[in-house]
Backbone as JSON Lines, residues from 0, in Angstrom:
{"i":0,"aa":"M","n":[20.57,-35.48,-34.42],"ca":[19.24,-35.0,-34.14],"c":[18.59,-34.5,-35.42]}
{"i":1,"aa":"T","n":[17.38,-34.93,-35.69],"ca":[16.66,-34.55,-36.89],"c":[15.93,-33.25,-36.66]}
{"i":2,"aa":"E","n":[16.0,-32.36,-37.64],"ca":[15.31,-31.08,-37.52],"c":[13.83,-31.26,-37.81]}
{"i":3,"aa":"Q","n":[13.01,-30.59,-37.05],"ca":[11.57,-30.7,-37.2],"c":[11.11,-30.0,-38.48]}
{"i":4,"aa":"K","n":[10.13,-30.63,-39.14],"ca":[9.54,-30.05,-40.34],"c":[8.19,-29.46,-39.98]}
{"i":5,"aa":"V","n":[7.82,-28.41,-40.69],"ca":[6.55,-27.75,-40.46],"c":[5.58,-28.21,-41.53]}
{"i":6,"aa":"R","n":[4.46,-28.8,-41.11],"ca":[3.46,-29.29,-42.05],"c":[2.64,-28.14,-42.6]}
{"i":7,"aa":"Q","n":[2.18,-28.29,-43.84],"ca":[1.44,-27.24,-44.51],"c":[-0.01,-27.66,-44.76]}
{"i":8,"aa":"D","n":[-0.64,-28.32,-43.8],"ca":[-2.0,-28.81,-44.01],"c":[-3.02,-27.68,-44.08]}
{"i":9,"aa":"Q","n":[-3.21,-26.98,-43.0],"ca":[-4.22,-25.93,-42.93],"c":[-3.7,-24.59,-43.45]}
{"i":10,"aa":"I","n":[-2.41,-24.41,-43.34],"ca":[-1.78,-23.16,-43.74],"c":[-0.86,-23.45,-44.91]}
{"i":11,"aa":"H","n":[-1.05,-22.74,-45.99],"ca":[-0.19,-22.96,-47.15],"c":[1.0,-22.01,-47.05]}
{"i":12,"aa":"I","n":[1.98,-22.43,-46.27],"ca":[3.17,-21.6,-46.02],"c":[3.84,-21.23,-47.34]}
{"i":13,"aa":"G","n":[3.93,-22.19,-48.24],"ca":[4.57,-21.93,-49.53],"c":[3.89,-20.83,-50.31]}
{"i":14,"aa":"G","n":[2.56,-20.81,-50.28],"ca":[1.81,-19.75,-50.96],"c":[2.07,-18.39,-50.34]}
{"i":15,"aa":"N","n":[2.19,-18.38,-49.02],"ca":[2.51,-17.13,-48.32],"c":[3.92,-16.65,-48.67]}
{"i":16,"aa":"I","n":[4.86,-17.59,-48.73],"ca":[6.24,-17.23,-49.1],"c":[6.24,-16.62,-50.5]}
{"i":17,"aa":"R","n":[5.57,-17.27,-51.42],"ca":[5.51,-16.78,-52.81],"c":[4.87,-15.39,-52.87]}
{"i":18,"aa":"R","n":[3.75,-15.21,-52.18],"ca":[3.04,-13.93,-52.18],"c":[3.94,-12.81,-51.67]}
{"i":19,"aa":"I","n":[4.6,-13.05,-50.54],"ca":[5.48,-12.04,-49.95],"c":[6.69,-11.77,-50.85]}
{"i":20,"aa":"R","n":[7.26,-12.85,-51.37],"ca":[8.44,-12.73,-52.24],"c":[8.12,-11.89,-53.47]}
{"i":21,"aa":"L","n":[6.98,-12.17,-54.11],"ca":[6.6,-11.42,-55.31],"c":[6.27,-9.97,-54.98]}
{"i":22,"aa":"A","n":[5.64,-9.73,-53.84],"ca":[5.31,-8.36,-53.44],"c":[6.58,-7.52,-53.24]}
{"i":23,"aa":"K","n":[7.66,-8.19,-52.86],"ca":[8.94,-7.51,-52.64],"c":[9.83,-7.55,-53.9]}
{"i":24,"aa":"H","n":[9.28,-8.1,-54.99],"ca":[10.0,-8.18,-56.27],"c":[11.33,-8.92,-56.14]}
{"i":25,"aa":"I","n":[11.28,-10.05,-55.44],"ca":[12.47,-10.89,-55.25],"c":[12.23,-12.2,-55.99]}
{"i":26,"aa":"G","n":[13.15,-12.55,-56.88],"ca":[13.05,-13.81,-57.62],"c":[13.47,-14.99,-56.75]}
{"i":27,"aa":"Q","n":[13.13,-16.18,-57.19],"ca":[13.48,-17.39,-56.44],"c":[14.98,-17.54,-56.31]}
{"i":28,"aa":"T","n":[15.7,-17.3,-57.38],"ca":[17.16,-17.44,-57.36],"c":[17.77,-16.45,-56.37]}
{"i":29,"aa":"E","n":[17.27,-15.23,-56.36],"ca":[17.77,-14.21,-55.44],"c":[17.48,-14.6,-53.99]}
{"i":30,"aa":"L","n":[16.28,-15.11,-53.71],"ca":[15.94,-15.52,-52.35],"c":[16.85,-16.66,-51.9]}
{"i":31,"aa":"V","n":[17.08,-17.63,-52.76],"ca":[17.97,-18.74,-52.42],"c":[19.38,-18.23,-52.15]}
{"i":32,"aa":"R","n":[19.84,-17.28,-52.95],"ca":[21.18,-16.7,-52.74],"c":[21.26,-16.04,-51.37]}
{"i":33,"aa":"Q","n":[20.22,-15.28,-51.01],"ca":[20.19,-14.62,-49.7],"c":[20.18,-15.65,-48.57]}
{"i":34,"aa":"L","n":[19.42,-16.73,-48.76],"ca":[19.36,-17.78,-47.75],"c":[20.73,-18.44,-47.56]}
{"i":35,"aa":"Q","n":[21.4,-18.7,-48.65],"ca":[22.73,-19.31,-48.56],"c":[23.71,-18.4,-47.85]}
{"i":36,"aa":"L","n":[23.6,-17.08,-48.07],"ca":[24.45,-16.12,-47.36],"c":[24.15,-16.13,-45.86]}
{"i":37,"aa":"L","n":[22.9,-16.46,-45.5],"ca":[22.51,-16.56,-44.09],"c":[22.86,-17.93,-43.48]}
{"i":38,"aa":"G","n":[23.41,-18.8,-44.31],"ca":[23.81,-20.13,-43.83],"c":[22.7,-21.16,-43.87]}
{"i":39,"aa":"V","n":[21.63,-20.87,-44.62],"ca":[20.52,-21.81,-44.75],"c":[20.73,-22.64,-46.01]}
{"i":40,"aa":"D","n":[20.78,-23.94,-45.84],"ca":[21.01,-24.85,-46.96],"c":[19.71,-25.05,-47.73]}
{"i":41,"aa":"M","n":[19.62,-24.45,-48.92],"ca":[18.43,-24.59,-49.75],"c":[18.8,-24.36,-51.21]}
{"i":42,"aa":"T","n":[18.18,-25.14,-52.08],"ca":[18.37,-24.96,-53.52],"c":[17.11,-24.32,-54.09]}
{"i":43,"aa":"R","n":[17.19,-23.84,-55.31],"ca":[16.02,-23.27,-55.96],"c":[14.96,-24.34,-56.13]}
{"i":44,"aa":"E","n":[15.36,-25.55,-56.45],"ca":[14.41,-26.66,-56.61],"c":[13.63,-26.9,-55.31]}
{"i":45,"aa":"T","n":[14.32,-26.84,-54.19],"ca":[13.65,-27.01,-52.9],"c":[12.66,-25.88,-52.67]}
{"i":46,"aa":"L","n":[13.04,-24.64,-52.98],"ca":[12.14,-23.51,-52.8],"c":[10.89,-23.67,-53.66]}
{"i":47,"aa":"V","n":[11.06,-24.12,-54.89],"ca":[9.92,-24.34,-55.78],"c":[8.96,-25.36,-55.16]}
{"i":48,"aa":"K","n":[9.49,-26.45,-54.63],"ca":[8.66,-27.48,-54.02],"c":[7.94,-26.96,-52.78]}
{"i":49,"aa":"I","n":[8.62,-26.16,-51.99],"ca":[8.0,-25.58,-50.79],"c":[6.87,-24.63,-51.2]}
{"i":50,"aa":"E","n":[7.13,-23.78,-52.19],"ca":[6.11,-22.83,-52.64],"c":[4.89,-23.56,-53.22]}
{"i":51,"aa":"R","n":[5.11,-24.69,-53.86],"ca":[4.0,-25.47,-54.43],"c":[3.28,-26.31,-53.37]}
{"i":52,"aa":"G","n":[3.9,-26.45,-52.2],"ca":[3.3,-27.24,-51.14],"c":[3.55,-28.72,-51.27]}
{"i":53,"aa":"T","n":[4.54,-29.11,-52.09],"ca":[4.83,-30.53,-52.28],"c":[5.98,-31.0,-51.38]}
{"i":54,"aa":"Q","n":[6.59,-30.08,-50.64],"ca":[7.66,-30.44,-49.71],"c":[7.47,-29.65,-48.43]}
{"i":55,"aa":"H","n":[7.62,-30.33,-47.3],"ca":[7.54,-29.64,-46.01],"c":[8.77,-28.76,-45.85]}
{"i":56,"aa":"I","n":[8.59,-27.7,-45.09],"ca":[9.69,-26.76,-44.84],"c":[10.28,-27.05,-43.46]}
{"i":57,"aa":"R","n":[11.6,-27.0,-43.38],"ca":[12.27,-27.2,-42.09],"c":[12.21,-25.89,-41.3]}
{"i":58,"aa":"A","n":[12.28,-26.0,-40.0],"ca":[12.19,-24.82,-39.13],"c":[13.3,-23.83,-39.45]}
{"i":59,"aa":"S","n":[14.51,-24.3,-39.71],"ca":[15.62,-23.4,-40.02],"c":[15.4,-22.68,-41.35]}
{"i":60,"aa":"Q","n":[14.77,-23.37,-42.3],"ca":[14.46,-22.74,-43.58],"c":[13.4,-21.65,-43.4]}
{"i":61,"aa":"L","n":[12.39,-21.94,-42.59],"ca":[11.34,-20.95,-42.32],"c":[11.93,-19.71,-41.65]}
{"i":62,"aa":"Q","n":[12.82,-19.92,-40.69],"ca":[13.46,-18.8,-40.02],"c":[14.29,-17.98,-41.01]}
{"i":63,"aa":"G","n":[15.05,-18.66,-41.86],"ca":[15.88,-17.97,-42.85],"c":[15.04,-17.18,-43.83]}
{"i":64,"aa":"I","n":[13.93,-17.76,-44.28],"ca":[13.05,-17.07,-45.22],"c":[12.44,-15.85,-44.54]}
{"i":65,"aa":"R","n":[12.04,-16.0,-43.29],"ca":[11.51,-14.86,-42.54],"c":[12.53,-13.73,-42.51]}
{"i":66,"aa":"D","n":[13.78,-14.06,-42.22],"ca":[14.83,-13.04,-42.14],"c":[15.13,-12.44,-43.52]}
{"i":67,"aa":"A","n":[15.25,-13.29,-44.53],"ca":[15.61,-12.81,-45.87],"c":[14.5,-11.92,-46.46]}
{"i":68,"aa":"L","n":[13.25,-12.27,-46.19],"ca":[12.13,-11.48,-46.72],"c":[11.74,-10.33,-45.78]}
{"i":69,"aa":"Q","n":[12.42,-10.23,-44.65],"ca":[12.15,-9.19,-43.65],"c":[10.65,-9.13,-43.34]}
{"i":70,"aa":"T","n":[10.12,-10.28,-42.94],"ca":[8.71,-10.39,-42.62],"c":[8.57,-11.04,-41.25]}
{"i":71,"aa":"T","n":[7.38,-11.45,-40.91],"ca":[7.13,-12.04,-39.6],"c":[6.6,-13.47,-39.76]}
{"i":72,"aa":"Y","n":[6.68,-14.22,-38.67],"ca":[6.09,-15.56,-38.69],"c":[4.58,-15.45,-38.9]}
{"i":73,"aa":"D","n":[3.96,-14.41,-38.34],"ca":[2.52,-14.23,-38.51],"c":[2.14,-14.16,-39.99]}
{"i":74,"aa":"E","n":[2.92,-13.44,-40.77],"ca":[2.64,-13.34,-42.21],"c":[2.89,-14.66,-42.92]}
{"i":75,"aa":"L","n":[3.96,-15.34,-42.55],"ca":[4.28,-16.61,-43.2],"c":[3.3,-17.72,-42.84]}
{"i":76,"aa":"L","n":[2.74,-17.65,-41.65],"ca":[1.85,-18.7,-41.17],"c":[0.37,-18.3,-41.25]}
{"i":77,"aa":"R","n":[0.09,-17.23,-41.94],"ca":[-1.28,-16.75,-42.07],"c":[-2.13,-17.75,-42.85]}
{"i":78,"aa":"P","n":[-3.32,-18.09,-42.32],"ca":[-4.19,-19.02,-43.05],"c":[-4.62,-18.43,-44.4]}
{"i":79,"aa":"Q","n":[-4.85,-19.33,-45.35],"ca":[-5.29,-18.89,-46.67],"c":[-6.7,-18.33,-46.6]}
{"i":80,"aa":"E","n":[-6.94,-17.34,-47.39],"ca":[-8.26,-16.69,-47.39],"c":[-9.19,-17.33,-48.39]}
């Protein structure tokens, strides 16, 4: 079974991830380390692509990022201003 990907057309999820990550003073490498501890398969390269909006994010990755950043789906899926 293929995992569903979340498109970033109207909502720049990657930009929201970056904004929240930086506000919490967490580097990309640290976030990836936390994700791996949570059992989420992600590399730093993948995170960079997601933050830039050049790669879709998988639902499990979004859930892991939500947990690692201790935020909500509302914040991650907030439309760009």
